[in-house]
C-alpha positions as CSV (number, residue, x, y, z in Angstrom):
1,L,119.9,97.8,112.5
2,Y,120.7,95.5,115.4
3,G,122.7,93.2,112.9
4,M,124.5,95.9,111.8
5,K,125.3,97.2,115.6
6,E,126.2,93.9,116.5
7,A,128.6,93.7,113.2
8,G,130.2,96.8,114.2
9,M,129.1,98.5,111.4
10,T,128.3,102.2,113.2
11,S,128.7,105.8,111.4
12,D,132.5,105.9,112.7
13,K,133.6,103.2,111.2
14,P,134.4,102.4,107.8
15,F,131.7,100.7,104.5
16,K,131.3,97.2,104.5
17,K,129.5,95.5,101.8
18,S,125.9,95.2,101.8
19,A,126.2,91.3,101.4
20,R,128.1,91.2,104.5
21,I,124.8,92.5,107.2
22,V,122.4,90.5,104.8
23,G,124.3,87.4,105.5
24,D,124.2,88.0,109.4
25,V,120.7,88.8,109.8
26,L,119.8,85.7,107.8
27,G,122.1,83.9,109.7
28,K,120.9,84.7,112.7
29,Y,117.9,86.4,113.5
30,H,116.1,86.1,110.1
31,P,116.4,82.4,108.4
32,H,114.4,83.4,104.9
33,G,114.8,85.0,101.6
34,D,117.7,87.6,101.2
35,I,115.5,89.5,99.0
36,A,113.5,90.7,102.2
37,V,116.5,91.9,103.5
38,Y,118.5,93.8,101.3
39,D,115.1,95.4,100.3
40,S,114.9,96.4,103.4
41,I,118.4,97.7,104.0
42,V,117.6,99.3,100.3
43,R,114.5,101.2,102.0
44,M,116.5,102.4,104.9
45,V,119.6,104.1,102.3
46,Q,117.2,106.0,100.0
47,T,116.3,109.7,101.0
48,F,113.4,109.8,98.7
49,S,111.9,106.8,100.9
50,L,112.3,108.0,104.5
51,R,111.9,111.3,105.5
52,Y,115.3,110.5,107.9
53,P,117.8,108.0,106.2
54,L,118.6,105.2,108.8
55,I,121.4,103.5,107.1
56,N,124.6,105.8,105.1
57,G,125.0,103.6,101.8
58,Q,127.5,104.0,98.7
59,G,126.9,102.8,95.2
60,N,123.9,102.8,93.5
61,F,120.8,102.2,96.1
62,G,118.2,103.1,93.2
63,S,116.5,105.7,92.4
64,V,113.2,108.0,92.0
65,D,112.4,106.7,88.6
66,G,112.0,103.5,89.9
67,D,115.8,101.8,89.0
68,S,116.3,99.1,91.3
69,A,119.5,98.9,93.3
70,A,122.7,97.3,92.7
71,A,123.7,94.0,93.9
72,M,124.1,93.3,97.2
73,R,127.7,92.0,96.6
74,Y,128.6,95.7,94.7
75,T,127.1,97.9,97.6
76,E,128.4,99.1,100.9
77,V,126.3,100.4,104.4
78,R,127.0,101.2,107.7
79,L,124.6,103.2,110.0
80,E,123.4,106.6,110.0
81,K,124.3,108.4,113.0
82,I,120.9,109.1,113.6
83,S,120.5,105.4,114.0
84,E,122.8,104.9,117.0
85,E,120.1,107.3,118.6
86,L,117.1,104.4,118.5
87,L,119.7,102.0,119.6
88,A,121.5,104.0,122.3
89,D,121.6,102.3,125.6
90,L,120.4,98.8,124.1
91,D,122.9,96.8,126.4
92,K,121.5,98.3,129.8
93,D,118.7,95.6,130.1
94,T,116.2,98.9,128.5
95,V,114.0,96.3,126.5
96,E,113.2,93.0,126.3
97,F,115.1,90.2,124.6
98,V,114.1,87.0,123.0
99,P,115.5,84.0,121.7
100,N,116.3,84.0,118.3
101,Y,115.1,81.1,115.5
102,D,117.3,78.5,116.9
103,D,117.8,79.7,120.3
104,S,121.4,80.2,120.2
105,L,121.1,84.1,120.2
106,K,118.8,86.9,121.7
107,E,117.2,89.8,119.8
108,P,115.7,92.9,121.2
109,V,112.0,92.7,120.8
110,V,111.6,96.8,120.3
111,L,114.8,99.4,120.4
112,P,115.3,101.7,123.1
113,A,114.4,104.5,120.4
114,K,115.1,108.3,121.4
115,L,113.6,109.3,118.8
116,P,109.8,108.9,117.9
117,N,111.0,107.0,114.6
118,L,107.1,105.9,113.6
119,L,106.0,109.0,113.2
120,I,108.9,111.2,111.5
121,N,110.1,108.6,108.9
122,G,106.0,106.7,108.5
123,S,105.6,103.3,108.1
124,S,103.3,101.1,105.6
125,G,102.2,97.6,105.4
126,I,98.8,95.3,104.9
127,A,98.1,92.4,107.2
128,V,94.9,90.0,107.1
129,G,91.9,92.6,107.3
130,M,93.9,95.5,108.2
131,A,96.4,98.1,107.0
132,T,98.9,100.8,108.2
133,N,100.2,104.0,106.6
134,M,101.3,106.6,108.3
135,P,103.0,109.1,106.9
136,P,106.4,110.8,107.5
137,H,106.7,114.0,109.9
138,N,109.4,116.9,110.3
139,L,111.5,115.8,113.4
140,G,111.6,119.1,115.2
141,E,107.8,119.3,115.5
142,I,106.8,115.6,116.2
143,I,109.5,116.9,119.0
144,D,108.1,119.9,120.0
145,A,104.9,118.4,120.6
146,T,106.0,115.4,122.3
147,I,107.8,118.0,125.1
148,H,104.7,120.2,125.0
149,Q,102.8,117.1,126.0
150,I,105.1,116.3,128.5
151,N,104.2,119.3,130.1
152,D,101.1,118.8,130.1
153,P,99.7,115.7,129.6
154,E,95.7,116.8,129.1
155,V,96.3,118.9,126.2
156,E,94.1,119.4,123.6
157,I,94.5,117.7,120.2
158,D,94.4,121.2,119.0
159,V,97.0,122.9,120.2
160,L,99.0,119.6,118.6
161,L,98.0,120.3,115.2
162,E,99.5,124.1,115.8
163,I,102.5,122.7,116.5
164,V,102.3,119.5,114.0
165,K,101.8,121.1,110.7
166,G,101.5,118.2,109.1
167,P,103.2,115.1,107.0
168,D,106.6,116.1,105.8
169,F,107.3,113.4,102.8
170,P,110.9,113.7,101.6
171,T,110.0,114.0,98.4
172,A,108.6,117.1,99.4
173,G,105.3,118.3,97.6
174,I,102.6,120.3,98.5
175,V,99.8,119.3,101.2
176,Y,96.2,121.2,100.2
177,G,94.0,121.5,102.7
178,L,93.8,120.6,106.6
179,G,90.4,119.0,106.6
180,G,92.1,115.3,105.9
181,I,95.1,116.4,108.3
182,Y,93.0,117.3,111.0
183,D,91.0,113.7,110.2
184,A,94.0,111.6,110.8
185,Y,94.9,113.4,113.7
186,K,91.8,113.4,115.7
187,T,90.9,110.1,114.6
188,G,93.6,107.9,113.3
189,R,92.4,108.3,109.6
190,G,92.5,110.4,106.7
191,L,92.8,111.3,103.0
192,V,95.5,114.0,102.3
193,K,96.1,115.6,99.1
194,I,99.4,116.0,97.9
195,R,100.6,118.0,94.4
196,A,103.4,118.3,92.5
197,R,105.4,121.9,92.9
198,A,104.7,123.3,89.4
199,D,105.8,126.6,88.1
200,I,104.7,128.2,85.1
201,E,107.6,130.2,83.1
202,E,106.1,132.3,80.7
203,Q,109.1,134.8,78.8
204,E,108.7,136.9,75.8
205,G,109.2,135.9,72.3
206,K,109.7,132.0,73.8
207,R,107.0,129.7,74.4
208,P,105.7,129.2,77.8
209,R,107.0,126.3,79.9
210,I,106.1,124.1,82.9
211,I,108.8,123.3,85.1
212,I,108.0,120.8,87.8
213,T,111.0,120.3,90.6
214,E,108.9,118.2,93.5
215,L,106.8,115.0,93.1
216,P,104.1,114.0,95.6
217,Y,105.6,110.8,98.0
218,Q,106.4,107.9,96.3
219,V,105.2,108.8,92.9
220,N,107.7,107.0,90.3
221,K,109.3,109.8,88.2
222,A,109.7,108.1,85.1
223,K,106.2,106.8,84.9
224,L,105.1,110.3,85.4
225,I,106.8,111.5,82.0
226,I,105.6,108.1,80.8
227,S,101.7,109.0,81.4
228,I,102.0,112.0,80.3
229,A,103.5,111.7,77.3
230,D,100.5,108.7,76.6
231,L,97.9,111.9,77.5
232,V,99.8,113.8,74.7
233,K,99.8,111.0,72.2
234,D,96.0,110.3,73.2
235,K,95.2,113.8,72.7
236,K,93.2,114.0,76.1
237,I,95.7,116.5,76.8
238,E,96.0,119.5,74.0
239,G,98.8,122.1,74.2
240,I,102.1,120.3,75.2
241,A,104.6,120.4,72.6
242,D,108.1,119.0,74.3
243,L,108.6,116.8,77.7
244,R,111.9,116.5,78.7
245,D,113.7,115.1,82.1
246,E,116.6,117.6,82.6
247,S,116.6,116.1,86.5
248,D,120.5,115.5,87.8
249,R,122.3,115.1,91.1
250,D,121.3,118.9,92.0
251,G,117.6,118.5,92.1
252,M,114.7,117.3,90.2
253,R,113.7,119.4,86.6
254,I,110.8,118.2,84.7
255,L,110.0,120.7,81.9
256,V,106.8,120.9,80.0
257,E,107.2,123.2,77.1
258,L,104.1,124.2,75.7
259,K,102.6,125.2,72.4
260,N,101.7,129.2,72.0
261,Q,98.5,129.6,71.9
262,A,98.2,127.3,74.9
263,N,96.9,128.5,78.3
264,P,99.4,127.2,81.1
265,E,97.2,127.2,83.8
266,V,94.5,124.7,81.8
267,I,97.2,122.4,81.0
268,L,98.3,122.5,84.7
269,N,94.8,121.8,86.1
270,Q,94.7,118.9,83.4
271,L,98.3,117.7,84.7
272,F,97.2,117.3,88.5
273,K,93.8,115.6,87.2
274,H,95.0,112.8,85.1
275,T,98.0,112.0,86.4
276,Q,100.1,111.5,89.4
277,M,101.1,114.8,90.4
278,Q,98.4,115.0,92.1
279,T,97.4,112.1,94.4
280,T,96.0,111.1,97.6
281,F,97.9,109.7,100.8
282,G,95.0,107.6,102.8
283,I,96.4,108.1,106.0
284,I,95.7,105.0,108.4
285,N,97.9,105.4,112.0
286,L,97.5,101.7,112.8
287,A,99.9,100.3,115.2
288,L,100.5,97.7,117.8
289,V,99.9,98.6,121.0
290,D,100.8,95.8,123.8
291,G,100.1,93.3,121.1
292,Q,97.0,94.8,119.9
293,P,96.2,96.7,116.8
294,K,94.7,100.0,117.1
295,V,94.1,103.2,115.5
296,L,95.4,105.9,117.2
297,T,95.2,109.8,117.3
298,L,98.7,112.1,117.0
299,K,98.0,112.4,120.8
300,E,98.0,108.3,121.9
301,I,100.8,108.0,119.5
302,I,102.7,110.7,121.2
303,S,101.7,109.3,125.0
304,Y,102.4,105.5,124.1
305,F,106.0,107.2,122.7
306,I,106.0,108.9,126.1
307,Q,105.7,105.7,128.2
308,H,107.7,103.6,126.4
309,R,110.6,106.4,127.4
310,E,109.7,107.0,130.4
311,D,109.8,102.1,130.5
312,V,113.6,102.9,128.9
313,V,114.9,105.8,131.2
314,I,113.6,103.5,134.5
315,K,115.0,100.5,133.4
316,R,118.4,102.3,132.5
317,T,118.7,103.9,135.8
318,Q,117.9,100.8,137.4
319,F,121.0,99.1,135.6
320,E,123.3,102.3,136.2
321,L,122.2,102.2,140.0
322,K,122.8,98.6,140.2
323,K,126.3,98.9,138.6
324,A,127.2,101.6,140.8
325,E,126.3,100.0,143.7
326,K,128.3,96.9,142.6
327,R,131.2,99.0,141.8
328,A,130.7,101.1,145.0
329,H,130.7,98.1,147.0
330,I,134.2,96.7,145.9
331,L,135.7,100.4,146.1
332,E,134.5,99.8,150.1
333,G,136.2,96.4,150.5
334,I,139.9,98.5,148.6
335,K,139.4,101.0,150.8
336,I,139.3,98.5,154.4
337,A,142.2,97.2,152.6
338,L,144.2,100.2,152.8
339,D,143.3,101.4,156.2
340,N,144.2,97.6,157.4
341,L,147.3,96.9,154.8
342,D,149.4,95.6,157.2
343,A,147.1,93.5,158.5
344,V,145.9,92.1,155.1
345,I,149.5,91.3,153.7
346,K,149.7,89.3,156.8
347,A,146.8,87.5,156.2
348,I,147.8,86.4,152.6
349,R,151.2,85.8,153.5
350,S,150.6,83.3,156.2
351,S,147.6,81.4,153.8
352,K,148.5,78.6,151.9
353,T,146.0,79.2,148.6
354,A,144.3,81.8,147.1
355,D,141.1,80.4,148.7
356,D,142.5,80.0,152.2
357,A,143.4,83.7,151.9
358,R,140.1,85.0,150.3
359,T,138.2,83.2,153.4
360,A,140.3,84.7,155.7
361,L,139.7,88.1,154.6
362,I,136.5,87.3,154.9
363,E,136.3,86.3,158.3
364,K,138.6,88.6,159.6
365,F,137.8,92.1,158.0
366,E,133.8,90.6,157.4
367,L,134.2,91.6,153.6
368,S,131.9,90.2,151.1
369,E,133.1,87.2,148.3
370,E,133.3,89.9,145.6
371,Q,135.7,92.1,148.0
372,A,137.9,89.9,148.8
373,K,138.5,88.4,145.2
374,A,138.7,92.2,144.4
375,I,141.2,92.7,147.1
376,L,143.2,89.7,146.1
377,E,143.3,90.7,142.5
378,M,144.6,94.6,143.7
379,R,147.9,95.5,142.2
380,L,150.3,96.7,144.0
381,Q,150.2,99.9,142.3
382,R,147.5,100.6,143.9
383,L,148.6,101.2,147.2
384,T,150.9,104.4,146.2
385,G,149.1,107.6,147.7
386,L,148.1,109.4,144.6
387,E,146.2,105.6,143.4
388,R,144.6,105.9,147.3
389,E,143.2,109.0,146.4
390,K,142.0,108.3,143.1
391,I,140.0,105.4,144.8
392,N,138.5,107.8,147.4
393,E,137.8,110.1,144.8
394,E,136.1,107.5,142.9
395,Y,133.8,106.0,145.4
396,K,132.8,109.5,146.4
397,G,131.4,110.3,142.6
398,L,129.6,106.7,142.7
399,L,127.7,108.2,146.6
400,E,126.7,110.8,144.6
401,K,125.4,109.1,141.3
402,I,123.7,106.2,143.5
403,A,122.2,108.9,145.7
404,W,120.9,110.7,142.0
405,F,119.9,107.5,140.7
406,K,117.3,106.6,143.7
407,E,116.2,110.4,143.4
408,V,115.4,109.9,140.0
409,L,113.1,106.3,140.1
410,S,111.5,108.0,143.4
411,D,110.3,110.7,140.9
412,K,108.4,110.8,138.0
413,K,109.1,114.6,137.2
414,R,112.7,113.2,137.2
415,I,112.2,111.1,134.4
416,L,110.4,113.3,132.6
417,E,112.6,115.6,132.4
418,I,115.4,113.5,131.3
419,I,113.3,112.6,128.7
420,K,113.0,116.1,127.5
421,D,116.7,117.2,127.6
422,E,116.9,114.0,125.4
423,L,114.3,114.9,122.9
424,I,116.3,118.5,123.1
425,E,119.7,117.4,122.3
426,V,118.1,115.2,119.6
427,K,116.2,118.2,118.1
428,D,119.8,120.1,118.0
429,K,121.3,117.4,116.1
430,Y,119.0,116.1,113.5
431,D,116.3,119.0,112.9
432,N,116.0,120.7,109.5
433,P,113.9,122.2,108.1
434,R,110.0,121.2,106.8
435,R,110.6,120.2,103.1
436,T,106.1,119.6,102.7
437,E,104.4,122.9,102.2
438,I,100.7,122.8,103.4
439,F,98.0,124.9,102.2
440,K,94.9,125.5,104.6
441,Y,92.8,125.3,102.2
442,A,92.2,122.6,99.4
443,I,92.4,123.3,95.9
444,D,89.5,121.8,93.2
445,I,91.2,120.4,90.2
446,D,87.8,121.6,88.3
447,D,88.4,125.6,89.1
448,E,86.3,126.5,86.6
449,D,88.7,130.0,86.3
450,L,90.9,127.9,84.6
451,I,88.5,126.4,81.9
452,P,88.6,128.6,78.9
453,V,84.8,130.0,78.2
454,E,84.1,129.6,74.6
455,D,81.0,128.5,72.9
456,M,80.6,124.8,71.9
457,A,78.2,122.6,69.7
458,I,76.8,119.5,71.4
459,N,76.1,116.2,69.4
460,I,74.2,113.8,70.2
461,T,73.2,110.3,68.3
462,N,70.5,108.0,68.1
463,T,72.6,105.1,69.9
464,G,73.9,107.5,72.7
465,Y,77.3,109.4,71.7
466,I,78.0,112.8,72.5
467,K,80.6,114.7,71.8
468,R,81.2,118.9,72.1
469,L,83.1,121.1,69.4
470,P,83.5,124.6,69.0
471,V,81.0,126.2,66.6
472,D,83.6,127.8,64.4
473,T,84.7,124.4,63.4
474,Y,81.6,124.5,60.5
475,R,81.4,127.4,58.0
476,Q,78.4,129.4,56.8
477,Q,76.4,128.1,53.8
478,G,73.4,129.4,51.9
479,R,70.1,127.7,51.7
480,G,70.1,124.8,49.6
481,G,74.0,124.0,50.3
482,K,75.3,120.4,50.2
483,G,76.7,121.0,54.0
484,I,79.8,119.3,55.5
485,I,80.3,116.6,57.7
486,G,79.8,116.8,61.0
487,M,80.0,113.7,62.1
488,E,81.1,109.8,61.5
489,T,78.7,107.5,62.1
490,K,77.6,103.8,61.9
491,E,75.2,102.9,59.3
492,E,72.6,102.4,62.4
493,D,73.1,105.4,63.8
494,F,72.3,109.2,63.5
495,V,72.3,112.1,64.8
496,K,69.6,112.7,66.7
497,D,70.3,116.3,68.4
498,L,72.6,119.4,68.5
499,F,72.6,122.4,70.3
500,I,75.1,124.9,71.6
501,A,76.1,126.2,75.3
502,S,78.9,127.8,77.1
503,S,81.8,126.0,78.1
504,H,80.8,127.4,81.4
505,D,77.2,126.4,81.3
506,F,75.6,124.0,83.4
507,I,73.4,121.2,81.1
508,L,70.1,119.9,82.5
509,F,70.0,116.6,80.1
510,F,66.0,115.1,80.5
511,T,65.1,111.7,79.3
512,N,62.3,109.6,77.6
513,M,61.8,108.6,81.1
514,G,60.9,111.7,82.3
515,K,64.7,112.3,84.7
516,V,66.8,114.9,84.7
517,Y,70.9,114.7,84.8
518,W,73.0,117.5,85.5
519,M,76.9,118.0,84.0
520,K,78.7,121.4,82.9
521,V,79.8,121.3,79.6
522,Y,83.5,121.2,79.8
523,R,83.0,117.9,81.2
524,I,81.2,116.4,78.2
525,P,84.5,114.9,75.8
526,A,85.9,117.1,73.5
527,A,85.8,115.3,69.5
528,G,86.8,116.2,66.8
529,R,84.3,116.8,63.6
530,Y,84.8,113.5,62.4
531,S,84.6,111.4,65.9
532,R,81.7,110.1,67.0
533,G,82.4,111.5,70.5
534,K,81.8,109.4,73.9
535,A,78.7,107.0,75.2
536,I,76.6,109.4,76.9
537,V,76.3,106.1,79.4
538,N,80.1,106.4,80.2
539,L,79.0,109.9,81.4
540,L,75.3,109.6,82.6
541,E,74.1,106.7,84.6
542,L,71.1,105.8,82.6
543,M,69.0,102.9,82.8
544,E,68.5,100.7,80.1
545,N,66.1,102.2,77.5
546,E,66.9,105.3,78.3
547,K,67.8,108.3,76.1
548,I,68.2,111.8,76.2
549,T,65.5,113.6,74.3
550,A,66.1,117.2,75.5
551,A,69.0,119.6,76.9
552,I,68.8,123.2,78.0
553,P,71.7,125.0,78.8
554,V,71.7,127.3,82.5
555,K,73.7,129.6,83.3
556,E,72.3,129.5,87.5
557,F,69.3,128.7,89.0
558,D,67.2,131.5,90.3
559,T,64.1,131.9,91.7
560,D,62.1,133.7,88.7
561,S,62.5,131.1,86.1
562,Y,60.5,127.7,85.4
563,L,61.1,125.1,83.3
564,I,57.9,123.9,80.7
565,F,57.8,120.6,79.5
566,A,55.7,118.9,76.7
567,T,55.6,114.9,76.3
568,K,54.8,113.3,73.4
569,K,50.9,113.0,74.1
570,G,50.5,116.6,74.2
571,K,51.1,116.9,77.9
572,I,52.7,120.2,79.4
573,K,54.6,121.1,83.2
574,K,55.4,124.1,84.3
575,T,58.1,124.0,87.6
576,P,60.5,125.9,88.8
577,L,64.1,125.7,88.1
578,T,64.9,125.9,91.3
579,A,63.8,122.6,91.7
580,Y,65.9,121.1,89.4
581,S,68.7,122.5,91.0
582,K,70.6,119.3,92.6
583,P,70.1,115.9,90.5
584,R,72.1,113.0,91.6
585,R,74.5,111.2,89.8
586,T,71.9,108.5,88.8
587,G,69.4,111.7,88.3
588,I,66.4,112.9,89.4
589,I,62.5,112.7,88.9
590,A,61.7,115.4,86.5
591,L,58.4,114.6,86.2
592,T,55.8,111.6,86.0
593,L,54.9,110.2,82.9
594,L,52.0,107.9,81.9
595,E,52.1,104.8,80.4
596,D,54.1,105.2,76.4
597,D,54.4,109.0,76.7
598,E,57.8,110.5,76.6
599,V,59.1,113.9,77.3
600,V,59.9,116.2,73.6
601,S,61.0,119.7,75.0
602,V,62.2,121.3,77.6
603,K,62.3,125.4,77.9
604,M,62.8,127.3,80.4
605,T,60.5,130.9,80.9
606,T,60.1,133.9,82.8
607,G,56.2,131.8,84.0
608,D,54.2,134.8,82.1
609,Q,55.6,133.9,78.4
610,Q,53.6,132.2,75.3
611,V,54.1,128.9,74.3
612,F,54.0,126.9,70.7
613,I,53.5,123.8,70.3
614,G,53.8,122.2,67.1
615,T,53.2,117.9,65.9
616,K,53.6,115.8,63.4
617,K,51.2,116.1,61.2
618,G,51.0,120.0,61.3
619,K,49.0,121.1,63.5
620,A,50.2,123.9,66.1
621,I,49.1,125.3,69.3
622,K,49.3,128.9,70.8
623,F,48.7,129.8,74.4
624,Y,49.9,131.8,77.4
625,E,51.8,129.5,79.7
626,T,49.7,131.2,82.9
627,D,47.4,128.6,81.9
628,A,49.3,126.3,83.3
629,R,49.6,126.4,86.7
630,S,53.0,125.7,88.9
631,I,53.3,122.4,90.2
632,G,55.8,120.5,92.0
633,R,59.1,118.8,90.4
634,T,57.5,115.1,90.3
635,G,53.7,116.0,89.1
636,Q,52.5,114.9,85.7
637,G,51.3,118.6,84.2
638,V,48.4,119.4,82.7
639,R,47.0,119.1,78.6
640,G,48.9,121.5,76.0
641,I,47.0,120.3,73.0
642,R,44.4,117.8,72.4
643,L,46.1,115.2,69.8
644,K,44.4,113.1,67.1
645,S,45.3,109.4,66.3
646,G,48.5,109.1,65.3
647,D,49.8,112.3,65.9
648,E,52.7,113.7,68.3
649,V,54.2,116.5,69.6
650,I,57.3,117.1,67.6
651,G,58.6,120.2,69.8
652,M,57.5,123.3,71.6
653,E,58.9,127.2,71.5
654,I,58.7,129.9,73.9
655,I,57.7,132.8,71.8
656,T,56.2,136.7,71.1
657,E,54.5,138.2,68.5
658,D,57.3,139.8,66.6
659,T,59.3,136.4,66.1
660,S,58.4,133.8,63.4
661,I,58.3,130.5,63.6
662,L,60.9,127.7,61.4
663,T,59.2,124.1,60.5
664,I,61.1,121.4,59.0
665,T,60.0,118.5,58.0
666,E,61.6,115.2,57.1
667,N,62.3,115.9,53.6
668,G,64.3,118.9,53.9
669,Y,61.1,121.3,53.4
670,G,60.1,124.1,55.5
671,K,58.2,127.3,56.2
672,R,59.2,130.8,58.1
673,T,55.6,132.0,59.7
674,S,55.1,134.7,61.9
675,A,54.1,134.2,65.3
676,S,51.6,136.8,64.9
677,V,48.9,135.2,62.4
678,Y,48.6,131.9,65.1
679,R,45.3,132.7,67.1
680,T,46.2,132.8,70.8
681,Q,43.7,129.9,72.1
682,R,42.8,128.4,75.6
683,R,45.9,125.4,76.2
684,G,44.1,122.1,75.4
685,G,42.7,122.5,72.5
686,S,43.1,121.2,68.9
687,G,45.0,123.5,67.5
688,T,45.4,124.8,63.9
689,I,47.0,123.6,60.5
690,N,50.9,124.7,61.0
691,I,52.1,122.8,57.3
692,K,51.2,120.1,55.0
693,T,52.8,116.8,56.2
694,K,51.0,115.0,52.6
695,G,53.2,114.6,49.4
696,R,57.1,116.0,49.0
697,N,57.2,117.6,52.4
698,G,56.5,114.4,54.6
699,D,56.1,114.5,58.3
700,A,56.8,117.9,60.5
701,V,60.7,116.8,62.2
702,A,61.3,120.3,63.8
703,I,60.0,123.8,64.5
704,N,62.2,126.5,65.9
705,R,61.4,130.1,67.1
706,V,63.5,132.5,64.5
707,E,64.6,136.1,63.5
708,D,66.6,137.5,60.7
709,D,69.9,137.6,62.9
710,D,69.4,134.0,63.4
711,E,71.1,130.9,62.0
712,L,70.0,127.1,62.3
713,M,72.4,124.2,62.5
714,I,70.3,121.3,60.5
715,T,71.3,118.1,60.9
716,S,70.5,114.2,58.8
717,S,70.3,111.1,59.9
718,G,73.5,110.9,57.3
719,G,75.5,112.9,59.5
720,I,75.2,115.8,57.0
721,I,75.2,119.8,59.1
722,I,74.2,122.3,57.0
723,R,74.1,126.4,58.6
724,V,71.6,128.5,57.5
725,P,71.2,132.0,57.7
726,M,67.0,132.9,58.5
727,N,67.3,136.1,56.1
728,K,67.9,133.7,53.3
729,V,64.3,132.1,54.5
730,S,61.4,134.6,53.5
731,V,58.4,134.9,56.0
732,I,55.7,133.0,54.2
733,G,51.8,132.2,55.2
734,R,50.5,129.7,57.6
735,N,48.5,126.9,55.6
736,T,51.4,126.7,52.5
737,Q,54.3,123.7,51.9
738,G,56.9,125.6,52.2
739,V,60.4,125.9,50.5
740,T,63.7,124.1,49.9
741,I,65.6,124.0,53.3
742,M,68.3,121.5,53.0
743,R,68.5,119.4,49.7
744,M,68.6,115.7,51.0
745,K,70.2,112.3,49.3
746,E,67.9,109.5,48.8
747,D,66.9,108.1,52.1
748,D,68.5,110.5,54.0
749,K,66.1,112.7,56.9
750,V,66.3,115.1,58.6
751,V,66.5,114.4,62.3
752,A,67.5,117.6,64.2
753,V,67.5,121.3,63.9
754,A,69.3,123.7,66.7
755,K,69.6,127.4,66.9
756,V,73.2,129.4,66.8
757,A,74.0,131.8,69.8
758,K,74.0,135.1,67.9
759,E,77.8,135.6,69.2
760,E,78.8,133.0,67.3
761,N,77.6,135.0,64.0
762,G,80.8,136.0,63.0
763,E,80.5,139.0,60.0
764,D,83.4,137.5,58.4
765,A,82.1,133.9,58.3
766,E,82.9,131.9,54.9
767,V,79.8,131.9,52.7
768,D,79.6,129.2,49.9
769,E,76.8,130.4,48.1
770,E,75.5,127.4,46.0
């Protein structure tokens, strides 16, 4: 800017080639690379980089799409009018000048700056061990805050926050939440969340559209569009039919056309989450104060600007006082000469040389060297009456100025009034309306109101992959059907668990190591029927050898509910549900396990229900949960069933007398038996025979509480899933072998069984009888 001023490239002069000023700066002040100089010029021209551009450019200076500027030989520049406010009074000894690199010229250390450019245009940079990242602000707000602080130096920062609403970015956008702004202004550091301005258009008979007209600061529009396209291509965002950039010289316009069935609010929410349509600006108000780096509050920044302006006004006034006094001194000498004109002429005429004449005037009229010199250089026209009157008027005016300058220098209030007047003048010239809108409250991207409520089938494989997909992906089949492929698996992998939950439910994941993890269903990655899904280790911070063994959906953590745990070695534990409402990302202890024990099942109860536990070798026990007292989250629990050698618990159900229990074996056989035929015992007993496990059946795999209008999803290790209605399975006795539930291929085994929620049993579901 100083180089352009010196080269005469001011706002009222014609444009000149950028290469010209680049050469000047390189040759005079900055003997390094020309790219650094030209890039600085380019940034100061760009209306999307600076809130108040400092250089007026002609030609291609880049775009918000990341296009680079044309070469410096093609573009032309001159100072913007506002830059001249930064450079004003530079020639009045207002700031310190230092020698340039070869000591041939002087350059200013700082600029006089009538306006606080550090705040209105911001600044960013990285040094060793520190960084600056100051956002731009609205000039009017900053000036109003500065004037207020001049009037009241002890003003509370909360008052300033009412004047300065927050950052004002050149690309507009919307700032959500005042917390980050307050932190930055009160401490010098804060995080500000910025969103693009996007409007949803829904017209009858036409596809819904999202129109994006403003972007967060420093976001590349072209890269944003590419990132949206990639998300659509990778199916991370579904529902977008078309994407077009319709921006022109009148403004920005990105059109996102949606599919007819798409939810515009959900799509928009996903765009905010996965793209730079929402960014975070980390404010660090670090600046050099007397050569030392310091993180500043808003009040401190304004205070240092006021101090700088005080110093500039004082030095400017001193300069103008000295100049006025010097001129008044000359005029006093001229007035003496005019009052003694004949004697002055006689003295000059009688002198042989100019030096003699100067000496004669000094001695005869007690003049100074400067006064005598001015008299000798005076033109004869100044002797006319009119010219003499002008000299008197000028002298009188100078005396008034000198008195004013001295008054200013002796009164700090006068100095502050001058600063305020100049600030008001700058505001009147350059203020314009705020561009960035600020919303008081932050908006969570994961706002559940934008997530559709639908029931999902959750699949978990033995090697730890998980996915969710709508339950209507599976068609209903009759008993003994072949099933459909529900998930592609590797040969060494198999589907281990399947359950149904609403997209808004909480899922509590319990592991074999006795820990619990917390997650919302909609956070589980959605995938197609033939996809394995995503590794759980990428969603939950599981430890080595830790696997998910039980998971239950929870709508809310109420005080009247309990969780009952069953372990492989026959222990049970009852704990209030509220004890598990705030797990950490790394999980929390769900119960303390003994060596070689694992969690098998977890159920939610009311605290006074009946518990049914089944084992691998076909034994079962039924008892009231009141037999087990409620204990803390980290407790070990008590014995639920006494096991024989080689046996282990496979499942637990909460039952009533009018329901039935379906037991399924690994070879696809099973039996449905009324819960009433099992006698109620005290917990800790050996139980009774539930199903025969020798011969064709193989070991028992799962037990489920069922009713006539229930349906089960049965999963095999080969990834085959079959949906079986319970009204196709007859209720039979307790100590029996059962019937065929799922026909198994050779070497295939049943591994998981889950009950379908009743609302999923559509009346018009396709039935494929064998």
